[in-house]
C-alpha positions in Angstrom: 50.2 -26.6 -103.3 50.7 -30.4 -103.3 48.1 -33.1 -102.8 49.3 -33.8 -99.2 49.1 -30.1 -98.4 45.5 -30.0 -99.7 44.5 -32.9 -97.6 46.0 -31.4 -94.5 44.7 -27.8 -95.1 43.1 -26.3 -92.0 39.7 -24.6 -92.3 39.6 -20.9 -91.7 37.3 -21.0 -88.7 37.3 -22.8 -85.3 34.7 -24.3 -83.0 33.4 -21.0 -81.5 32.8 -19.4 -84.9 31.3 -22.7 -86.2 28.7 -22.8 -83.4 27.7 -19.1 -83.4 27.6 -18.7 -87.1 25.5 -21.9 -87.5 23.0 -20.6 -84.8 23.0 -17.2 -86.5 22.4 -18.8 -89.9 19.4 -20.8 -88.5 17.9 -17.7 -86.8 18.2 -15.7 -90.0 16.7 -18.5 -92.0 13.6 -18.2 -89.9 13.5 -14.4 -89.8 13.8 -14.1 -93.6 10.5 -16.0 -93.9 8.8 -12.8 -92.7 9.2 -11.4 -96.2 7.3 -14.0 -98.2 4.7 -14.4 -95.4 4.1 -10.7 -95.3 3.6 -10.6 -99.1 1.4 -13.6 -99.0 -0.7 -12.1 -96.2 -1.3 -9.0 -98.3 -2.3 -11.0 -101.4 -4.5 -13.2 -99.2 -6.2 -10.3 -97.3 -9.5 -10.6 -99.2 -9.6 -14.4 -99.2 -12.2 -16.2 -97.1 -9.9 -19.1 -96.5 -7.9 -19.1 -93.2 -4.4 -17.8 -93.7 -2.8 -20.9 -92.1 -4.9 -23.2 -94.3 -4.1 -21.2 -97.3 -0.3 -21.7 -96.7 -0.7 -25.4 -95.8 -2.7 -26.2 -98.9 -0.4 -24.5 -101.4 2.6 -26.5 -102.6 3.9 -23.5 -104.4 4.0 -21.5 -101.2 5.6 -24.5 -99.4 8.4 -24.5 -101.9 8.8 -20.7 -101.7 9.2 -20.9 -97.9 11.7 -23.8 -98.2 13.7 -21.8 -100.7 13.7 -18.7 -98.6 14.8 -20.7 -95.5 17.6 -22.4 -97.4 18.7 -19.0 -98.9 18.8 -17.6 -95.3 21.0 -20.5 -94.1 23.4 -20.4 -97.0 23.8 -16.6 -97.3 25.1 -16.3 -93.7 27.6 -19.2 -94.3 28.8 -17.8 -97.7 29.3 -14.3 -96.3 31.3 -15.7 -93.4 33.4 -17.8 -95.7 34.2 -14.9 -97.9 35.2 -12.9 -94.9 37.6 -15.7 -94.0 38.9 -16.0 -97.6 37.3 -19.4 -97.9 34.7 -20.9 -100.3 32.2 -23.7 -100.5 35.0 -25.9 -101.9 36.7 -25.7 -98.5 33.6 -27.5 -97.0 34.4 -30.7 -98.8 32.9 -30.6 -102.3 35.3 -32.7 -104.4 35.4 -34.7 -107.6 33.4 -38.0 -107.0 35.3 -41.3 -107.1 33.7 -44.6 -108.0 34.7 -46.0 -104.6 32.7 -43.3 -102.9 29.5 -45.0 -103.9 30.5 -48.2 -102.1 30.8 -46.2 -98.9 27.5 -44.5 -99.7 25.7 -47.8 -100.0 27.2 -49.1 -96.8 26.2 -45.8 -95.1 22.6 -46.2 -96.3 22.4 -49.8 -95.0 24.0 -48.8 -91.7 21.7 -45.9 -91.1 18.5 -48.0 -91.7 19.8 -50.7 -89.4 21.0 -48.4 -86.6 18.0 -46.1 -86.6 15.6 -49.0 -86.5 17.4 -50.3 -83.3 17.6 -46.9 -81.7 14.0 -46.0 -82.3 12.9 -49.5 -81.0 14.9 -48.9 -77.8 13.6 -45.3 -77.5 10.0 -46.6 -77.8 10.3 -48.0 -74.2 10.9 -44.5 -72.9 7.7 -43.1 -71.3 6.2 -40.3 -73.4 8.3 -41.2 -76.5 6.1 -41.7 -79.6 8.1 -43.3 -82.4 5.0 -43.3 -84.6 4.4 -39.5 -84.4 4.3 -38.1 -87.9 6.6 -35.3 -89.0 4.9 -32.3 -90.5 6.8 -31.9 -93.8 4.4 -29.6 -95.4 3.0 -30.0 -99.0 0.0 -31.8 -97.5 -2.2 -30.8 -100.5 0.3 -31.8 -103.2 -1.2 -34.0 -105.9 -0.5 -34.8 -109.5 2.3 -32.6 -111.0 2.5 -30.7 -107.7 4.2 -33.7 -106.2 7.2 -32.5 -108.2 7.3 -29.3 -106.1 7.3 -31.5 -102.9 10.1 -33.5 -104.4 12.2 -30.3 -104.9 11.3 -29.0 -101.5 12.0 -32.2 -99.6 14.6 -34.2 -101.5 16.7 -31.6 -103.3 16.9 -28.3 -101.4 17.2 -29.3 -97.7 19.9 -31.9 -98.2 22.1 -29.5 -100.0 21.6 -26.6 -97.6 21.8 -28.6 -94.4 24.9 -30.6 -95.5 26.7 -27.3 -96.3 25.8 -25.9 -92.9 26.1 -28.8 -90.5 28.5 -31.4 -91.9 30.5 -29.0 -94.2 30.7 -25.9 -92.0 29.8 -26.8 -88.3 31.5 -30.2 -88.1 34.6 -29.1 -89.9 34.9 -26.1 -87.6 34.5 -28.1 -84.5 36.8 -30.9 -85.5 39.5 -28.5 -86.5 40.5 -28.1 -82.8 38.3 -30.6 -80.9 38.3 -34.4 -80.9 36.3 -35.8 -83.9 34.1 -38.0 -81.7 33.0 -35.1 -79.5 32.6 -32.9 -82.6 30.4 -35.5 -84.3 28.2 -35.8 -81.2 27.9 -32.1 -80.7 27.1 -31.5 -84.4 24.5 -34.2 -84.4 23.0 -32.9 -81.2 22.6 -29.4 -82.6 21.3 -30.8 -85.9 18.7 -32.8 -83.9 17.8 -29.9 -81.7 16.8 -27.8 -84.7 14.2 -30.4 -85.7 12.0 -29.7 -82.6 10.3 -33.2 -82.5 11.4 -36.1 -80.3 11.2 -39.0 -82.7 12.5 -36.9 -85.6 15.4 -35.6 -83.5 16.4 -39.2 -82.6 16.3 -40.2 -86.3 18.3 -37.2 -87.5 20.8 -37.6 -84.7 21.6 -41.1 -85.9 21.6 -39.8 -89.5 24.1 -37.1 -88.7 26.5 -39.5 -87.1 26.4 -41.8 -90.2 26.8 -38.7 -92.4 29.9 -37.7 -90.5 31.3 -41.2 -90.7 30.7 -41.1 -94.4 32.4 -37.7 -94.7 35.4 -39.0 -92.9 35.7 -42.0 -95.1 35.2 -40.3 -98.5 36.3 -36.7 -97.6 33.6 -35.6 -100.0 30.6 -33.6 -98.9 28.7 -34.7 -102.1 28.3 -38.1 -100.6 26.6 -36.6 -97.5 24.3 -34.7 -99.8 23.4 -38.0 -101.6 22.8 -39.9 -98.4 20.7 -37.2 -97.0 18.7 -37.0 -100.2 18.2 -40.8 -100.2 16.9 -40.6 -96.7 14.5 -37.8 -97.5 13.4 -39.6 -100.7 12.4 -42.6 -98.6 10.2 -40.3 -96.5 8.9 -38.6 -99.7 8.0 -41.9 -101.4 6.3 -43.1 -98.3 4.1 -40.0 -98.0 3.4 -39.2 -101.7 4.0 -42.3 -103.8 3.2 -45.4 -101.8 0.7 -44.2 -99.2 -3.1 -44.4 -99.7 -4.1 -40.8 -99.8 
């Protein structure tokens, strides 16, 4: 197969499968959390600390739940891809070119600029609180445990979410539907899964920039790097630079 054929290769799934499998993957990623939560509840049964506080104050448990959720997301996608005789490589993971980093830098600057404007405009909407904090977990992380928060916020979610949303969902939608509509729908679904007004607006903008970056570089790794950079900014704000 030649280079041009590889560039024009169609994905093995369409918009309908992309939407339903993405939703199924998300639902399964939440249901699979029953397993660690059940085991933790059994271990915690004789503890005087409230179960919810016990979970919130344990970075190890936070990372465990993040890992299980990511595993749930990816397992559904991987099983589906195998059924369609596809693999993760078909989602856009390619060898990185030096020029890709130029587009990555431009995407980071564009995201920061655009989201600042959008959040400012949205702040005039009644009931919209742009300063509402997102509950990212790992509240009790300190010292070396901040490393667990780093893995659970900066490493795992960007990889899992880029595979599912930009790699699988967007590619499936745009295989038959217009790219602009596919980008908007992908970003809407991505924002919907974050369940918080100000965060949803933020990640909606992020998703659009990620898709633009994917279209320019044709490399999903760049989306992972941008997503990780965005999450690192939040991580640094919470754990490194804030007065705790």
